[in-house]
N, C-alpha and C positions, 0 to 999 in steps of 0.2 A: 266492341261488337254491339252494333245497334240491333233493334228488333228485326230489322230486315237482313241482318247479317248473321242471324243465329245459325249454328252449325246443323247440318242435316246429312242424310246418307251415311256414308261409312267414315266420315272424318273423325278425328280423335276426340271431339267433344260431342259426338252423337249420343253418347251414353248419358249425358245430362241435358239433352235438348229440351225435354219437357220441363225440367227444373228451371232452366234459363228463361223459358217462355213464362213460367209462373212468376219469376222475379220480375220480369218486365211488367206484368200485370199489376203486381203490388206496387211497383214504383209509380206507375201511372195513377193509381188510386191515391197514393200518399202525396202526390203533387197537388191534389185538390185542396182549395182554401177558401174561406169565406171572403178573403181579400182577393179580388180578381187578378191584380197585378202579380200577386205572389204565385197564384196558380200558373200564370203565363211564364213567369221566370222559371219555376221549378220544372215545368214540362219542357220549356226550351232547353234547359241544360241536360235533361234526361234524354230528350229525342235527338240532341245533337249527336248521339251515339257514343263512340269510343269503343274500346276493346272489352269493356265489362270484365277486365282481368280480375279485379278484387273478388267479386261475387263468384266468378268462375273457380278460382283458386280454393275459396271456402267450400263451395259445394263439392268440388272433386275430392278435396281431402276428407270431408265428412262421409261421402259415399264410398271412397276407397277404404275407409276404416269401419264400414259396416253400418253406418247410420242410414235408416230408411224412412224416418218420419219427416214432417215438414219443417222441423226447427232449423235445418240449414238454410231454407228458403227465406225465412224471416231474418236470420242473421245476415245472409247475403244481401238482402235489400237494405238492411240498416248500414252495412259497410259501403255500399254503393251511394247511398244518401250521404253519408259522411264525406266520401270522395267528391261528390257533386258539390257539396257545400265548400270544400277547400278549393275547387276550381273557381267557384263564384267569387270567393274571397281573393284568391290569387290574382285573378283578372283585374280586380280593383287595385290591388297593391302594385301590380306590374303596369297598369294603364293599358292593358291589352285591349285591342279592338276586334281581333279575329282568333278563333280557336277552331281547330279542325275544319278550317276553310269557311266557317260561318261567323257572323257577327256575334260578339260576347253579349251576354245579358246586360253587362254594365254599359256597353255601347248603345244598346237599344233602349233600356229603361232607366239607365243612370246607375251611379255607384250605390246610392242609398237603397234602392230596390234590390239591387244584387246582394248587398251584404245582408239586409233584413231577411230575404228569401233563404240565403244560406243558413242563417240563423234558425229559421224555421225547420229546414231540413235536418240540421243537427238536433234540435229538440225532438223532432218526431222520430228520429233514429234511436234516441235514448228511450223514448216512450215504448217503441216496439221491443226493445231488448228487456225492459222491465216488465211489460205486459206478458211477454213470452217466457218469463222466469229465466232469462239468460244472463244472470248476473255476472257469471265469471267471464263470459264474453265482454260484457259492459266494462268490467274492471280492466281487462286486457286492452280494450280499445281506448279507454280513458288515458292509460298510460302512453299509448301510441300518440294520442293527440297532443300530449305534453311534449313528447319526443319531437314531433314534427314542428311544433311551434319553436322549440329551442334551436332546431337545425335551421329553420327559415331565418331566425334572427341572426344566427352564426353566419349564414350565407350573406345576409345584408351587410354584416360588418365587414366582410371580406370583399365586398363589391369594389371594384376599381383596383384592388391590390394585386400585384404580380409576384409576390413572394409566397403565395399559397403553395404548399407541397402536396404530394400525392396522399400522404396520410391524412392531412386536414380535409382534403377533397373527399376522400372515403368516409370520413367521419360525418361529414355533412350530408352525403347521399344515404348513408345508413340511417340517419335520423329523418331525413326529408322524404324518402321514397321507400327504402328497403324494409324498415321496421313495420310500416303499414302492410306490406305483402306478408311479412312474418306474422303479424297479428291475425291476418285473414286465414293463413294456413293453420296457425295454432288454434284459432276459433273453431275451424273445422274439426280438429282433434277433440276440442272441448265438447262440442255438441255430440260427437260420436262416443264420448265417455272413454276416451282412450288416453289417460294422463301419461301412460308409458311412452307414447309416441308424440306427445306435445313437443318435447324439445327437438326432435327430428324434423317435425313439421315446421316449426318455427325457423330452424336453421335452413331448411329448403327454401322457405319464403325470403329469408334474409339474403341468401346468396343469389336467388333469382331477382330480387329487387336491385341488388347492386349491378347485376349484369344488364338488367332493363335500363337503369339510369345511365350507365356507361354508354350503351348503345344509343340511347336518346340523345346524349350530349354529342356523340359522334355525328348523328343525323343532323344536328343543328349546323354542322360544318359542311357536310357532304351529302345530305339527304335531297331527294327530288321533291321540290314543293308540290308538284302535281300529285304526288303520292302521299306525302306527309300532311298536306293541307296547310302548311305554314312556311313562311319564307326562311331561307338559311340565314345565319349570321346574327340571330336575335340575341344569343348570349354574349357575343362579342360586342354588339352595339350596346347592350345593357351593362357592359364591363363586368360580366360574371366570369370568373376564372374556372373553366371546366377542364376536363381531362385532356382534350387535344391540345389546348394551349399550354397547360401545366407541363406536359410531357415534352413539348417542343422547347419551352423556355428552359427546361432542365437539361437539355442535351444539344441545343443549338449552338454552332460556332458564334463567336462574339458579335460578328457583323450582322448575322441573321437574327440573333437574339435582339439586338438593338433595334432592328427594323420591326420585329414583332411587337416590341414594347411601344414603339412610336405608333404603330398602327392601332394597337389595342387601346391606347389612350385617347383616340378619336372618339370613342363611344358612338352616339347616334349620328355623328358627322361622317362616319366611315362610308365611303362611296362603295358601289357595286365593284368598281375596278380594283379598289384597294382590298376589298374582301377577297376578290379572286387572287390577289397577290398573296394574302395570308394562306389561302388554300394551297397555292403552288408551293410555298415554302413547307407547309406540313406534308404535302405529298412527297417532295424531294427527301424529306427526313424519314419517310416511312411511317409516319404517325397513324394513319388509318389502320395499317396492319397491326401495329402495336396496340392500339385501343381495341381493335376486334379481338386480338389474342387475349387480352385481359378479360374482355367480356366472356369469351369461351371458357376461361379459367373458372370464373365464378359460376357459370352456367353448369359446368361439369361438377363443380363442388355441390351444386344443388342436387343434381341427380344422384350423386353418391349418398345423399341423406335419405333417399327413398329405398335403400336396400332392405330396411326392416318393414316396409310396407307390405300388405298382402298383394299378391299377383292378380290385379284386377284391371278391367278396361280403364277405370278412373286413374289408377296409378300409372298406367301406360300413357294416359293423356297428360298427366303432370310431367312425365319425362318428355313428351313431345313439346309441350309449352316451353320448357327450359331450352330445348334446341332451337325452336323457332324464335324465341325472344332475342337470343344473342345474334341472330342473323336478319332481323326484320328490317323492312324498308320504310315502315311508317309507325 
């Protein structure tokens, strides 16, 4: 959610609209640097928008659990800066030239500027957490950073392999995506000083993150580029084994399994017509429905973790987010 997409009116996030606007202002201030190119890169990645999912989850959790001071705003800004830094680094690693329909910082300013600017954002996020005496949040996020790096390395080792099973895939996305969302929700409980609900908050975020990534991987096969802002087929062309292909290879008849393996091996040489053939095979096998069903399962698991939360507008928003993420189109 970019600054122009902040919730308003009677939407589920209206209860934290002012908080989200305050976080946007913090992010804009933190992007300033004595090195002009660093300021340009940081502002570019922040203003490119996105869902602002991580700060939203942190703030909603903290407010749902009774925290009314400004500590969630600083923690939320810190987690979004960490997220922005990972995007800058990921785009360099992946050689990406487009994100959310716009040119990446690496494509505009070069990989060195993108990496160094990401490092600046990481350093400033740590400084914020130290200056605001949020050491427990810092400790949780440090563990998440380690987990994310391990998962990225694990995924890179499996690139091009077609023997990846569902359990391995889930292990990767737990570390790559879901643990960060778990850390955001748990951090909300930390700043609210509710240690009794930290485990439930973390489990909500973890299940939500799994549902989010499963849906994201499905959209890479069947999303609308005009809505998602990126072309379909990127994972297959990068030879990343994600859940649509994993499920298909695990249950396809021998002839179709052989064809999927042959097409998957083409990598960046895969043509649009060949990718359409992959899509047709997956549709015939009912893979989109199976993947959507699995995303629903984890989203429902997330909602069940909120039963111990107070009945507040913020808790209702967390429930709504779980439902929306499992059925999103972008």
